[in-house]
N, C-alpha and C positions, 0 to 999 in steps of 0.2 A: 562776859561781856569781852572781855580780854581775848578770849578765844574766837569771839565772832571778827575781832578787828581784824587779828592776825591772819584768820582764813579769807579776809577780804582783801588783803594785802598781797598774799601769795598770788590770790586771782588774779589781781590786777599786774603783778609782776611778771606771773607765768604768759597773760595776754599782752604784757607791753601795750598798754593802751596810753598809746602816745598820740599825735596831731598825725604825723607819720605814719603809725602802724593803723590807724584807723581810716586814711585814704586807701592804705593798700589793701585792708580787708575790703573796701567799699569797690574798690577798683574789680577786687576779683569776685566780689557779687556780681558786681555789673556784667564781667567776661563771663561768668557761667550763665548768668540769663540772658545774655546774646547768643549764647553758643546753644545752648536749651532751645530758645526762639527759633533759631534757624533750623535747628536740627527737626523739632516738631513738623515744619512746616516740608522738609525733605525728606523724610523718613516714615511717616505717616502714611500706611500704606506702601511699606517698601516693598520693591517687587525686583531686588537683587541687580540693582544700575550702578551706573556711573555717580548716584547722588548720595551714596557713602564715603565717596573720595573728597567730595566737595566738601561734606561736612568735617571729616578728617581734616580738610585744610582751615576749615574756619576755626576748628578745635585746637589745630596748631597754631594759628594764629592769634588765637586770644590769651594760648600759653605764652608766646613772645612777647606780647604787649604788657599782659599784667603784670609778669614776674621777670624785669628786666635782668635779674642775674641769671636765668638761661642763656643770655647773651654774652654773658661777661666771663663766666667759669670757663676753665679749660676744658676743652671737649664739648662744651655747650653747642656751637656752631656747628658740630658734627653728628650730634645727635638730632637736631634740630633737622639739618639737610636729608639725613638718612628717612626721619618721620615724612620729611615732603617727598621723597623718591617712593616712600610706601603709598603715600596717599595718591600719588600720579598713579602707581600700579593698581589701588582702586578704582581709581577711574579709567584706566583702560581697560581692566577687567576685574569685578571685583570676586573675592576669594577668600576663603578660610584663614590660608597661609598670609597673604599681604595684609589683611586684619590683624594678625597676629603680632607680625613683625611690625607694623605700625604702632600698636600698640606696646609693645618691646623697646622700641624708639622713642615714642614720646613718654614712656614712663621714665627711661634713661634721662631724657631732657628733664625732667621735673626733679629727679632724685639727684643729678650733678652737683647744682648748688650746695648741697647739703651732703655728700660724701665725695670722695675721693676713687676713681677708679681704678681697683686692685687686680683683682683675675675677674673672669668669668664667672665664674662658680659662686663665687660671693656675689657678683652681681645680680647674676638669676636669682639667687635665694632674696636678697633685696625686692626683686621685680615681682619674685611670688607673695612676699609678704607684704608688698604695697597692694596687688590684686585682691590677696585675702581680706586685708583690712577694709579695703575701698567701701564694701555696704555699711561700716558702721563710721565712716570717717565725716561725712556730712551729719550722721545723726547726733555725733559726740560733738562736734563744734555747733551744733546747733542747741544743743544741751549745755554747753558753757556759755555761750552768747547769753541763753536766756539767765542763766545763776549769776551774772555779773551783776554788781550793784550799782545803779544809777544814781541820781538826784536824789529823788523820791521813793528811792527803792531799790526793787529789781529793775536792772534794764530791758529784761526781756518783757517784764511785764508793761512796762513802759511802753516800748514799742508796739506791743498787741494792742494796747489803748490807744495809742497812737493812729493806728490803722484803722480799728474795728471800729473804735466810737463811730466814725465819721462817717464809715461806710455802712453801718446798720441801721444808724440814724436819717441817713440821709435816704436810704432804702426804704424805711417807714415811712416818711414824710412822701416822700415819691408815690408811695401805695396808696395813700388816704388822699392825695389830689387827683389820684387815678379815678378812685373809685369816684370822688367825689365831680371830676371834671370828663363830661364824655369825649370831649375832643383826643384828652391825653389818653383815655380810656381806650380809645378805637385807634390811636397809633401805639400802644401797647399791644394790642390784639394782634395786629401785623405782623409783630416781631416775631419769629421760627426760634425758638431756643434749641440747642443740640439735645439731642436725645440721652438719657442716664449712661447707656453702653459705650457711644461715642465718647463721650466725659470722661469715664474709666478708661477706658483706651490710651486717649491722650493721657491722662494723669498717668498711667503705667510706663508709657513709653518715656515720657519726660523724667519719672522716677529712675528708669534705667539709665537713659543717659546721664544724670546729677552722679549716681554711682562711678561711672566711668570718670567723667570731667573732672568734678569736685577734689577727689586726691591728688590730681595731677596741677590743679591751680594751688593747693596748700596741702603739700606733703610732710609728712612727719619723719624727723632723723630716726633711722634703724640701727641699733647698734647691732653686728654682728660679727664675731670672731673671725680672723683669717688667720687660725691656726691649720697647719698642714693637717690635723686629726678630724678636722671637719670635713675632707674630702678623701685622702689618702690614709687610711688606718696604717700606724705605725707597728711592724712587727717586729721579732726580733731577727737579728741578720742572721741567714742562712748560714752552715759551713761551707766553706769552699769547697771540700770534695765531695760534700752532699749536691751541691751547685753544678760541679763537675760530672758528677755523674746524670744527674738531671738533664743538662742540657745534650749529654751524648746521645741517651735514650731518644730523648725528643728529637733531634736530629735525624737519628736512624729511622723513627718512625715515620717522619716528615719527609724523608727522602724516598721512602716507598710508595707512598701516595703521588710524589713528584715525578717520580718517575716512569711511574702507569699512566699518568697525565700526559709525560712528553711522550710513550709510546703511542697512545691511543688518541689524543687530543690532538696536539704539536705537529706530530709527523705522518699521524693519517693512518696509522698500520691497521687493518682486520679485526674487530672486535669478535670476541670469542660467540660463538652458534647461539643465535637466541637472543642477543642483545642488539641494539640499535644504537647509532651515535647520539639519536634525540633522548634516548631514554638512558644514555651513559650521560648525557650531558646534563640535563634535567635534574636526576637524582640526585645528586650530589653538591650542586651548586650553592645552594644555602646553607648546608649542612657546614660544608666546607668554610663559608664566612663566618659562622658562628665557632668554628676550631680557632680561625684566626682572632678573632675577637678574645677568646680564652688565653690565646699564646699572647695577648698584648697586656689583659690583664696580669697574668703572672711577672710579666716584666716589671710594670708598676708596682706590684706589692713584694715582689720576691728580690729585686736587682734594684736598691736604692743606690741613687750616686753617693760614691764617697765612703760604700762599704768595701770590706775585705775582698766580696765576690767580684765589687767592679773594678777593684785595683788588679785584679790578676789578668796578666796578659792572656793566656789559654783560654780564661772565662770569656774577656770579651771578644775573642776570635769565634769561639762557639757561639756567641749571642749574634755577632753580626752574620753568622752564616746560616743561623737559625732565624733571624729576621728576615734575612734573604728568601727562604725555601717558604717563609709566609707568603712575603711578598707574590713567589711564586705561585703560591697556592690561590691567593685572591687574584692572580694574573688567569690562571687555568679558569677560576669559576668565572670570569668575565667572557672569557672563552665557550665556555659550557653554554652559559646564557645566550652568546650570540650564534652560535651552530642550534640552540633550539629557536631562535627566531628565526633562523634561515629554512629551517623546518618546516615551521609552521606559522607564525606572523607575530608582529610587533605590536604590545599591548602599552599603557600608559605605565601600569605596574613593572612590566620588564624595563621601561625605562629609569625610571624610580629603583629597579634593583642594582643596575649596572651603575646610576651614579652612585648608590650607597657603596657598593663594593671599591669603586673609585676612592671613596673618602675611608675607607676602613684601610687600603692601602696608606695613603696620605698619613693616618694616625699611627700605624708601623712605623713608617719611616720617622714620624715625628719622635715616635716612644724611643726608638734606637739613638738618635742625634741627642734626644736629653739625656740617655744614660752615658753615651761616648763624652759628652760635653761638661757635665755635670750640671745642666739647667735645672731651675726650680719646678714642683710642680703647678706653680700658678702659670708659669713660660707656657707649660705643656699644655693646659688647660685655655689659654690665650690662640694659643694655636689652633688648638683643632677645634674651636669656637669660631675663630678667624676663616677656615678652611668651610665648619657648615654654613656659616652665617653667606659666604660666597654663593654656596652653590643654593641655600633658601631664597637669595636673593633673587639669583637669576631666574628660579623657576615659577617666580611671581610673575615673571615677564612673557617667559618662553611656555607656549602653548603644546603638550607632549602629546593631548590626545589629536591635533592638529599633524603632529611630527608621528605618530603612528599612523593615523590615514593615510597620509602622502605615503610611508614608505610601503605599505600594504598594498597601495595601488600602483604604486610606482615599480614594484618589484613583483609583479603578478605574472607566475609562471602557468599555473594553473586554475582557471577562474572556478572550478568548481570546488576548490578550498579558500576560497578569499570569504573571508568570515561577514558576511554585510549584516549581520544582526550587530554584532558588534560596533562596525562601523554606523548603525542605526543608532545606536545606544550614545555613540560620541556628540550627537545630536549637530549645531551647526559646527563642531570642529572638522566633521568629517565633510563638511557643503563644497570647498572647493576640489578636494581629491575626487567626491562622488559626482561633480562636473566634468571634471577629465574623464572619469570612467564611461561616461555615455558613449565618446568617440575612441575609445580602447577599442584593439581587436577581438571582441568578445560576443558571442552568439548573443541572438537575437531575445531569448529569454532573459538571460543576465542584463543586457542592456535596456530592457523594459524595467527592471527591477532599480537598477541606477537611474532611471529616469523619473520614476516615483519616487526613490529614495530622496534626490536632489532636490525634487520639487517641493518633497515635503519640509524638508530642512531649508528649504528657502523661505518657503512659506511661515514656518515658525520663528524665523528669525524676525521675517519681517514686522509679525506680529509683536515680537519682544522688543524691537527697534521702534516701532509706534507709540510707545508707552513712556513717557518721560521719565517715569520711576525706574523704569526696566532698562534704560538705553544705555548701552555701553561704548566707548569707543573701539575696541576691537571689533564688535560687533557690526558697527555701522562701517567701517572700513572693509570688512567680510564679505556684506550686504552690497556695499559700491560693488568692490570685485565681481561678487556672482552674478549681479543684473547685468553689467556691462559684458559679461562671457555669454549670458543666455538672451542674450538682446535681439539675437536673432537666430537663434533656438528654438522652432516654435511646437517642437515635439511636446506631446504629452504621452502620459501613462494610460496603457490600456485598461478600457472600463473594469471594473474586479466586484461585480454584484454581491459577491459571497463575502468579501473583505479579501486582506493580503496577512500574511505571514510577516515575524518582526523582519526578515529580511527580503520586503516588498514583495515577495511571491504571490501570484493570484491563489487563493483558495479555492479548490473543487469544490462544486455544487454538493451538498448533502446527498446522501444515497437514499433512493426510495423509500419510503414506510414500507414494511413488510406487508404482502398482500395475505386477507384474510378470508379464507374461503365459508361463505355464507351458505349453511345449508337450508333446502328448499322448505318453505312452511308446508305443512301435511295439513290438508283439509279434513275435516270432520268424517268424511265418507272413507279416508283413508287409513282414519285410525282403527285397529284392529282392536 
């Protein structure tokens, strides 16, 4: 009996059942219910449109209202502002990156009242833990609430009885009255209930939303270590002589590659026979970036600020030279990609590769600065996270596909080398450049392909924008500009009875079936 009382007392203390706590919990339940109701209306039958951004704003508004601590804590408004920014990005053009950054921002806003931000590494671990535990958070809360004691027993059982008894009893008596009263029976017969499949779909949608929403309204404290070893393993300090020899060798090897790049890439000297500039540029671009990353990892693990090697003037000089060579190596990799783009075309992945290379160069400079100034590992993590966050935030707004399509059309020198299949795969991102291509100095065949592809992209975009669940702000602005440009252009693509290729080219008619020689039938008289 005593143990049972102690158990109940502990549970009461853990939940802090006071009037204020009860009110706070009820407001969170009400906020979650409101978010789920709005989400069910907006997202059921979701077509990839801006409604997910509206749902994100509703979710953020509920968090700010039911958890006032998010507004008072240091950094709270910053996280809320970023979440609102990414919700706006989802309205402008929904995408996985904007959705992920919104989840990071709203998760940070939810955790800040319980944790002080230390550095991005530990914060990422907390966010990951919050995400991994999200499916179980609502279940554990429901179980704990049901286990709490009430006045006449279990609080959960009492709540179930308070809800279930009136509903079941009322439904039973209503069914009896409907069977006895034809007026009520006919009225109920006209009511169409949703089919089981639709009910299951709504239930699954609400359950998925609950998994994401509830942990932000009622997060748990996550205890994680802030020790350096959690992110940068502590190795024994290397001997000064060994580091001296290592840096001399590394500088010599990197100098060989950089000298070759200066000769062939930067100065334009002729390459050996059988090697084109495009081949030289493309073959080593990404390998050299991996080399620069390995160099940065070596500096992080082997050259700790404050070590004997870090205090040696000659090693510091050699390190600066080597990091400078790495930055030159990254610059050469960027030039390689630019040369390859000049020779062939620009794509979304090549834009992403150039952005990644710039981030690698920034990371190398930050590593060197940390080594020279004795900054902490947390400072380095935060600085790199800030640089990466700025690039990712810009990527939620910038349309890389439209940039690639615009560049390929504006830099068209040989129409035969224009990859119209790639522009077709870009869908509406290539719509405006394809409209410009219709009036470019190209042949009639390519012009007909441009007319067909632009009409197809405009038609598909108009169909998408006509559905409120797939409407986006970017699509609406793009469609309005396209229709304004095509208002007086009445050209239509040539008929293609046999279909078209991915580049809009007309397929030729199929070859005629091979002729079959039919031997004459012999009469009985002709048979020997």
